[in-house]
C-alpha positions as CSV (number, residue, x, y, z in Angstrom):
1,M,22.4,-22.0,-21.3
2,K,22.5,-24.8,-18.8
3,R,24.3,-28.0,-20.0
4,E,24.7,-31.4,-18.4
5,V,26.3,-34.7,-19.2
6,I,23.7,-37.5,-19.4
7,T,23.8,-41.2,-20.0
8,T,21.9,-42.4,-23.1
9,A,20.0,-45.7,-23.5
10,D,23.1,-47.7,-24.7
11,G,25.2,-46.6,-21.7
12,S,27.2,-44.0,-23.6
13,K,27.2,-40.4,-22.5
14,T,26.4,-37.1,-24.2
15,I,25.7,-33.5,-23.4
16,R,22.2,-32.1,-23.0
17,I,21.2,-28.5,-23.4
18,E,18.3,-28.1,-21.0
19,E,16.8,-24.9,-22.5
20,W,16.5,-26.5,-25.9
21,N,15.6,-30.0,-24.7
22,E,18.3,-31.1,-27.2
23,Q,21.3,-33.4,-27.0
24,Y,24.6,-33.6,-28.9
25,H,23.7,-37.2,-29.7
26,S,20.5,-39.3,-29.5
27,K,19.2,-40.0,-26.0
28,H,18.3,-43.5,-27.4
29,G,22.0,-44.3,-27.7
30,A,24.8,-41.8,-28.6
31,L,27.2,-44.6,-29.6
32,Q,24.7,-46.6,-31.6
33,E,23.5,-43.5,-33.5
34,A,27.1,-42.5,-34.5
35,L,27.9,-46.0,-35.6
36,H,24.8,-46.4,-37.6
37,V,24.5,-43.0,-39.3
38,F,28.1,-42.0,-39.8
39,I,30.2,-45.1,-39.8
40,K,28.0,-47.8,-41.3
41,N,26.0,-45.6,-43.7
42,G,28.7,-43.0,-44.4
43,L,32.3,-44.3,-44.2
44,C,31.7,-48.0,-44.7
45,F,29.2,-47.3,-47.5
46,Y,31.7,-45.1,-49.3
47,T,34.6,-47.6,-49.0
48,K,32.4,-50.4,-50.2
49,E,31.0,-48.5,-53.2
50,F,34.0,-46.4,-54.3
51,I,37.2,-47.8,-52.7
52,H,38.8,-50.9,-54.1
53,S,42.3,-51.1,-52.5
54,A,43.9,-50.6,-49.1
55,N,45.8,-47.5,-48.0
56,T,43.5,-45.3,-50.1
57,N,43.2,-41.7,-48.9
58,I,39.7,-40.5,-47.9
59,S,38.8,-36.9,-46.9
60,I,36.0,-36.3,-44.4
61,L,34.3,-33.1,-43.3
62,E,32.3,-33.1,-40.1
63,I,29.7,-30.4,-39.6
64,G,29.3,-30.1,-35.9
65,F,32.5,-31.6,-34.3
66,G,30.9,-31.5,-30.9
67,T,32.2,-34.2,-28.5
68,G,34.5,-35.7,-31.0
69,L,32.7,-39.1,-30.9
70,N,32.3,-39.3,-34.7
71,A,36.0,-38.5,-35.2
72,L,37.0,-41.1,-32.6
73,L,34.9,-43.8,-34.2
74,T,36.3,-42.9,-37.6
75,A,39.9,-43.1,-36.4
76,I,39.1,-46.6,-35.0
77,Q,37.4,-47.7,-38.2
78,A,40.2,-46.3,-40.4
79,E,42.6,-48.9,-39.0
80,K,40.1,-51.7,-39.5
81,L,39.5,-50.7,-43.1
82,Q,43.1,-50.0,-43.8
83,V,42.4,-46.6,-45.3
84,N,44.1,-43.2,-44.6
85,I,41.7,-40.5,-43.5
86,D,42.2,-36.7,-43.5
87,Y,39.4,-35.5,-41.2
88,V,38.3,-31.9,-40.8
89,G,35.9,-31.1,-37.9
90,V,34.1,-27.8,-38.0
91,E,32.7,-26.4,-34.7
92,A,31.6,-22.9,-33.9
93,F,31.4,-23.4,-30.1
94,P,33.9,-26.1,-28.8
95,V,32.9,-28.4,-25.9
96,L,34.4,-27.5,-22.6
97,S,37.2,-29.7,-21.2
98,E,35.3,-30.3,-18.0
99,E,32.4,-31.8,-20.1
100,L,34.8,-33.9,-22.1
101,N,36.2,-35.3,-19.0
102,Q,32.8,-36.7,-18.0
103,L,32.3,-38.6,-21.2
104,N,32.9,-42.4,-21.0
105,Y,33.8,-43.5,-24.6
106,G,37.2,-44.7,-23.4
107,E,35.5,-47.1,-21.0
108,I,33.0,-48.7,-23.5
109,L,35.2,-48.8,-26.6
110,P,38.5,-50.7,-27.3
111,E,41.5,-50.4,-25.0
112,N,43.4,-47.7,-26.9
113,T,40.3,-45.5,-27.2
114,K,41.2,-43.3,-24.2
115,E,44.6,-42.3,-25.8
116,I,43.0,-41.5,-29.2
117,F,40.2,-39.5,-27.6
118,K,42.7,-37.6,-25.5
119,A,44.8,-36.9,-28.6
120,I,41.8,-35.7,-30.6
121,H,41.0,-33.1,-27.9
122,S,44.5,-32.0,-27.0
123,T,45.5,-31.0,-30.5
124,E,45.5,-27.3,-31.4
125,W,42.7,-25.8,-33.3
126,E,43.5,-24.8,-37.0
127,K,46.5,-27.1,-37.1
128,P,46.6,-30.5,-38.7
129,C,47.8,-33.3,-36.5
130,H,48.5,-37.0,-36.9
131,I,46.3,-38.8,-34.3
132,T,47.1,-42.4,-35.5
133,S,49.0,-43.8,-38.5
134,N,45.8,-43.8,-40.4
135,F,44.1,-40.7,-39.2
136,T,44.9,-37.0,-39.5
137,L,42.7,-34.4,-37.8
138,L,42.2,-30.7,-38.4
139,K,39.8,-28.9,-36.1
140,R,38.4,-25.6,-37.4
141,K,36.6,-23.1,-35.3
142,Q,34.1,-21.7,-37.8
143,I,30.4,-21.1,-38.4
144,F,29.0,-23.4,-41.1
145,E,28.0,-20.5,-43.4
146,D,31.6,-19.5,-43.7
147,I,32.8,-22.8,-45.2
148,T,34.3,-22.1,-48.7
149,D,35.9,-25.5,-49.5
150,Q,35.2,-26.7,-53.0
151,N,35.6,-30.2,-54.4
152,S,37.6,-31.1,-51.3
153,Y,35.9,-34.0,-49.5
154,D,34.7,-37.6,-50.2
155,I,32.3,-37.7,-47.2
156,I,30.4,-35.2,-45.1
157,Y,29.1,-36.1,-41.7
158,F,26.3,-33.5,-41.2
159,D,25.8,-33.6,-37.5
160,A,24.4,-30.1,-36.7
161,F,21.9,-29.5,-33.9
162,G,18.3,-30.3,-35.1
163,A,16.2,-28.1,-37.2
164,R,13.7,-27.6,-34.4
165,V,16.3,-25.6,-32.4
166,Q,18.6,-24.3,-35.2
167,P,16.6,-24.1,-38.5
168,E,19.2,-21.8,-40.0
169,L,21.6,-24.8,-40.3
170,W,19.1,-26.8,-42.4
171,T,18.5,-24.4,-45.3
172,K,19.0,-24.8,-49.0
173,E,21.9,-22.4,-48.8
174,I,23.8,-24.5,-46.3
175,F,23.4,-27.6,-48.4
176,E,24.6,-25.7,-51.5
177,I,27.8,-25.1,-49.5
178,M,27.9,-28.9,-48.7
179,F,27.4,-29.8,-52.4
180,R,30.3,-27.5,-53.5
181,A,32.5,-28.9,-50.8
182,L,32.1,-32.6,-52.0
183,H,34.1,-34.3,-54.7
184,P,31.9,-35.9,-57.5
185,K,30.6,-39.2,-56.1
186,G,31.0,-37.7,-52.6
187,V,28.6,-38.8,-49.9
188,L,26.7,-36.8,-47.3
189,V,25.0,-38.5,-44.4
190,T,22.9,-37.1,-41.6
191,Y,20.6,-38.4,-38.8
192,A,17.7,-36.3,-40.0
193,A,15.1,-37.2,-42.6
194,I,13.2,-33.9,-43.0
195,G,11.0,-33.7,-46.1
196,K,11.9,-30.1,-47.0
197,V,15.6,-30.8,-46.6
198,K,15.3,-33.8,-48.9
199,R,13.5,-31.7,-51.5
200,D,16.1,-28.9,-51.2
201,M,19.0,-31.3,-51.6
202,K,17.4,-32.9,-54.7
203,A,16.9,-29.4,-56.2
204,I,20.6,-28.6,-55.6
205,G,21.6,-31.8,-57.5
206,F,22.1,-34.5,-54.8
207,E,20.8,-38.0,-55.3
208,V,19.0,-38.6,-52.0
209,E,17.8,-41.7,-50.3
210,R,16.0,-42.2,-47.1
211,L,17.4,-45.1,-45.0
212,Q,16.4,-46.9,-41.8
213,G,17.4,-44.7,-38.9
214,P,19.3,-45.6,-35.7
215,P,17.5,-46.7,-32.5
216,G,14.7,-44.3,-31.6
217,K,14.5,-42.8,-35.1
218,R,12.6,-44.2,-38.1
219,H,14.7,-42.7,-40.9
220,M,18.0,-41.0,-41.8
221,M,19.3,-39.6,-45.1
222,R,22.2,-40.2,-47.4
223,A,22.9,-38.0,-50.4
224,V,25.4,-38.5,-53.2
225,K,26.9,-35.8,-55.4
226,P,26.7,-37.2,-59.0
């Protein structure tokens, strides 16, 4: 499938798959979407609700590691929040290095961003690595159906391609895997707000709320494992 790097509405770049008419991030703003959905309503929500001291350890699972933008923003935020993050990014089809080289996150984010982004993508797959003093990364090349982690994560960033192009990634069975992977009081956030997915998640046992979405999207979802 033909892929191209495009510039989104907020000036940040992402990758577009022409055949699917689908992007790795929102065309209305890749950076704004990631900050709103995963950082503000995921990581910052969790720390505000459940973390009450600095240097606490937080474990995060990302479903759809993709360009590494969510991991990059999380590493930056970990230092601001003074928490220690163990981050696992799952990706079945890693982004090519020539595509990564065209992304401009290092130019539009703080000064040390280029070094962090480079470290995120130069680490070996299947091997944990310290990226910063507050952020450890493990990249796993794996299809989502094969995830077997149980009671392992505080937060899940669910950032798979949309249900329009990959409906098999938005099934009740997938979210049962997510439910098992979370600790009690664990939080899952996703940019999507699909009615069927919300109903399935509630049936599994999640407490689900629909929130205001990022630019260009009316809603997103956040789910908590009781």
